[in-house]
C-alpha positions in Angstrom: 102.2 20.8 67.5 104.0 22.9 65.0 107.1 20.8 64.2 108.7 23.2 61.7 108.4 26.3 64.0 109.4 24.2 67.1 112.6 23.0 65.3 113.4 26.5 64.1 112.9 28.0 67.5 115.1 25.5 69.2 117.8 26.0 66.6 117.8 29.8 67.0 118.1 29.5 70.7 120.8 26.9 70.6 122.9 29.0 68.1 122.5 32.1 70.4 124.2 30.4 73.3 127.9 30.2 73.8 129.6 27.4 75.8 130.7 29.8 78.5 127.1 30.9 78.9 126.2 27.5 80.3 129.4 26.7 82.1 131.0 24.6 79.4 134.6 24.9 78.1 134.9 26.2 74.6 137.6 23.8 73.7 140.0 24.0 70.8 138.1 22.1 68.2 136.7 24.4 65.4 133.0 25.0 65.7 130.9 25.1 62.5 128.4 27.4 64.3 128.9 30.2 66.8 126.5 28.5 69.3 126.2 25.3 71.2 126.3 21.9 69.5 123.3 19.6 69.6 125.1 17.1 71.8 125.8 19.9 74.3 122.2 20.9 74.5 121.2 17.2 74.8 123.6 16.8 77.8 122.3 20.0 79.4 118.8 18.8 79.0 119.4 15.2 80.3 118.4 13.4 77.1 120.0 11.5 74.3 121.6 13.3 71.4 119.5 11.3 69.0 116.2 12.3 70.7 117.1 16.0 70.7 118.4 15.9 67.1 115.2 14.4 65.8 113.2 17.3 67.3 115.4 19.8 65.5 115.1 17.8 62.3 111.2 17.8 62.5 110.9 14.1 63.0 110.5 11.6 65.8 107.9 11.4 68.5 105.8 14.3 69.9 108.0 15.5 72.9 106.2 15.4 76.2 105.8 18.4 78.6 108.5 16.9 80.8 110.9 16.8 77.8 110.1 20.4 76.8 110.7 21.5 80.3 114.1 19.8 80.3 115.0 21.5 77.0 113.9 24.9 78.4 116.2 24.4 81.3 119.1 23.3 79.1 118.7 26.2 76.8 118.4 28.6 79.7 115.1 30.0 78.3 113.4 32.9 79.9 109.9 32.3 81.3 108.4 33.9 78.2 110.5 31.7 75.9 109.6 28.6 77.8 105.9 29.4 77.5 106.4 29.9 73.7 108.2 26.6 73.5 105.2 24.8 75.2 102.8 26.5 72.8 104.8 25.3 69.8 104.8 21.8 71.3 101.0 21.9 71.5 100.7 22.4 75.3 99.4 25.2 77.5 102.1 27.2 79.2 103.0 25.8 82.7 101.8 27.7 85.7 104.4 30.2 86.6 106.1 29.6 89.9 106.5 32.6 92.3 109.9 33.3 93.7 109.0 34.5 97.2 112.4 33.9 98.9 114.8 36.1 97.0 114.6 39.6 95.6 114.7 39.6 91.8 118.2 40.8 90.5 116.9 44.0 88.8 114.8 44.9 91.8 117.8 44.4 94.1 119.9 46.7 92.1 117.4 49.5 92.6 116.9 48.6 96.3 120.6 48.8 97.0 120.6 52.4 96.0 118.0 53.4 98.5 119.9 52.7 101.8 119.1 56.1 103.3 115.3 56.1 102.7 112.4 54.0 104.0 112.0 51.3 101.4 111.1 47.6 101.2 110.6 44.9 98.6 107.5 42.8 99.1 106.1 39.9 97.1 102.7 40.1 95.5 101.5 38.0 98.5 102.6 40.6 101.0 105.8 38.8 102.0 108.5 41.3 103.0 111.8 40.2 101.3 114.1 43.1 102.2 113.9 46.3 104.2 116.2 49.3 104.5 117.2 50.1 108.1 114.9 53.1 108.0 111.9 51.0 106.8 112.6 48.6 109.7 112.7 51.4 112.2 109.5 52.8 110.8 107.5 49.6 110.3 109.3 47.1 112.4 111.3 44.1 111.2 108.9 42.3 108.9 111.4 39.8 107.4 111.6 37.3 110.2 108.1 35.7 110.0 107.6 32.1 109.0 104.8 30.0 107.5 101.6 31.8 106.5 102.6 34.6 108.8 105.3 35.6 106.3 102.5 37.3 104.5 101.3 40.7 105.9 98.1 39.9 104.1 97.6 36.9 106.4 98.8 38.7 109.5 96.5 41.7 108.9 93.4 39.6 109.3 94.7 37.2 112.0 97.1 39.1 114.2 95.8 42.4 115.9 99.4 43.5 116.5 99.9 43.9 112.8 97.4 46.8 112.8 98.7 48.7 115.8 100.9 51.1 113.9 98.1 52.1 111.5 95.5 54.7 112.3 92.3 52.9 113.3 90.1 54.9 110.9 92.3 53.6 108.0 91.8 50.0 108.8 88.7 49.4 106.5 90.5 50.8 103.5 93.6 48.8 104.2 91.6 45.6 104.6 89.9 46.1 101.2 93.3 46.8 99.5 94.8 43.7 101.0 91.8 41.6 100.1 91.9 42.8 96.5 95.7 42.0 96.3 94.9 38.4 97.3 91.9 38.3 94.9 94.2 39.3 92.0 96.9 36.7 92.9 94.3 33.9 93.5 92.6 34.6 90.1 96.0 34.5 88.4 97.5 31.4 90.1 94.4 29.3 90.8 93.8 26.4 93.1 96.9 24.7 94.6 98.8 27.9 94.7 100.4 29.8 97.6 97.7 32.5 97.1 95.0 29.9 97.4 96.6 28.5 100.6 96.5 32.0 102.2 92.9 32.6 101.0 91.6 29.3 102.3 93.2 29.9 105.7 91.7 33.4 105.9 88.3 32.3 104.9 88.3 29.9 107.8 89.9 32.3 110.3 88.5 35.8 109.5 84.9 36.8 109.1 86.0 40.2 107.9 88.1 38.7 105.1 85.3 36.3 104.2 82.9 39.3 103.8 85.3 41.2 101.7 86.1 38.1 99.6 82.4 37.6 98.7 82.4 41.1 97.2 85.1 40.2 94.7 87.3 43.3 95.4 89.4 44.4 92.4 92.1 47.1 92.3 95.5 47.4 90.7 98.9 47.4 92.6 98.5 50.4 94.9 100.3 51.6 97.9 97.9 54.1 99.6 99.1 57.1 101.6 99.7 55.9 105.1 99.4 57.3 108.6 101.8 55.4 110.9 101.6 55.7 114.7 105.2 55.2 115.7 105.8 54.5 119.4 108.9 56.8 119.5 108.0 59.8 117.3 104.2 59.7 117.1 102.0 60.0 114.0 103.6 60.2 110.6 101.7 61.0 107.4 103.5 59.3 104.5 103.3 59.0 100.7 104.0 55.6 99.2 105.5 55.1 95.7 105.5 51.7 94.1 107.8 50.1 91.5 106.4 46.9 90.1 108.9 44.2 88.8 108.3 43.3 85.1 106.9 39.9 86.0 104.7 41.5 88.7 105.9 39.1 91.4 107.6 41.8 93.5 107.0 45.4 94.4 109.4 48.0 95.7 107.7 50.4 98.2 109.2 53.7 99.1 107.8 55.8 101.9 108.4 59.6 101.9 107.0 62.7 103.7 106.4 66.2 102.4 109.5 68.2 102.8 109.2 70.8 105.6 106.3 68.9 107.2 106.1 67.6 110.8 106.2 64.1 109.4 109.3 64.9 107.4 111.1 66.0 110.6 109.9 62.8 112.4 111.2 60.7 109.6 114.6 62.4 109.8 114.6 61.7 113.5 113.9 58.0 112.8 116.9 57.9 110.5 119.0 59.0 113.4 117.5 56.2 115.5 118.2 53.7 112.6 121.9 54.9 112.6 121.8 56.4 109.1 
């Protein structure tokens, strides 16, 4: 534990916050600093003023991981700042939780500007979080699944219907890419994670996945060119561009066709079907 640097770090973050940043009234009493008072941070962190004050004064007991987590919440620290706080306190950084229910704000701002193209936001576990209307018309509504089936990675190896829109000769490559995605997430998050839950279920349910898993497939985030067999317009050959969120928990996928191609015309026809 580095008491001096821990105290200094807490002080800089406390002084950088304004009362309105954390939902507190500024009040009329003159403030000696431009940031929060120690008693305000203590209240936000659900601890006594004396306990928090002693940490900033480089004295008192060694704060527990639970206390540091409370302080991180109280000071509204970013994930990176929280990890740094734990390191200063002499602990390993907590395992980062994965937010698989909501689109990250920055990603959502980009997604909102893509209403007339085929685009979707997926988690790093293949869970579709948002689709444009054209993406839904192209790929089907992938946002309504529940349980393990929320993950396309899981459905790909357990539900034959998930493969029907993909050209059969492309299935082996798609299987390997999906297995490598899960391999990366499992290596990062470890046992007890959502990735581990999906992997364990697939090892029990899919001999194909089990074979690929034994090969330790490794690739980066990649959205390969796709050939989609759509029931209304036939075969579309599409390019896929990917934007990865800074914390690598979500990906924005955008599907396009070469202008002037047969697939481009079919994609435009689908946009009419989708009401765009």
